[in-house]
Steps between C-alpha positions, in 0.01 A plus 500: 500500500135537602359765730462236773874426518649831390764649731325692776180294490374363831619138444838627382540735797375236746742242361792741520404590859475133594844436354638799687354370830650158426845654466449727801399214730799304374733791568354537850546122551135475603407138425141530624412803288687349203299176522171691535551650153451161335160379380545146637378576848405152616352587839174608336488189282555260789267694731203525265519200265501122526814448294541167319766256618809418296602165352853519361758305305854634533664445163848633574716670759816646351787660688591831339765584763577369847232730643254519207267232364234483231194280554259413220163337571151435371199559720130444514247646741220325688216748563369522855240232568604293196708183480646541150718757328353756262703451178438862402718602796806287412822700491869496429704651783859615538661608824844646559617449857795668668678417821576795726649454846424128491131545411345426160257762367295543184664760277269458200178304451334466160161333451381457140178327393574165334297585191688278251331683211401262221641204700205349687697176533759675720232666712326165551829324584587763763152475655535121520844529665369749756196283575733204564692709756172612659384138536819413691423763767331406825139627521466860612385562858153649526 
């Protein structure tokens, strides 16, 4: 254990405090404060950045239970102002959806870069598939 992550160090204490607040907000059933503890606060991203647009290929939707499904997909992103995907941004996605009171919600969303280490043929094939989907889309409104 280094001095930077020894018990009682600032990162250690801060992490323990964060975890404690997570449990406290859960126990208080305070959804807003619970959600605010997570790093993925998308309001700032959408407010201050021109986010790229998705192109997706759904590979599978599997029923896990009558009210739970697993979706697997591949995605590419078209940067703002461009008309082609950036292959460096291709990803493999998984989503677990649950149905509660007749409404489907995302329970888990995983986005992993489609690196295909040492398999440039797979990376190229995925890029070509995503470009084919992109070409089938109607032109974007300007």
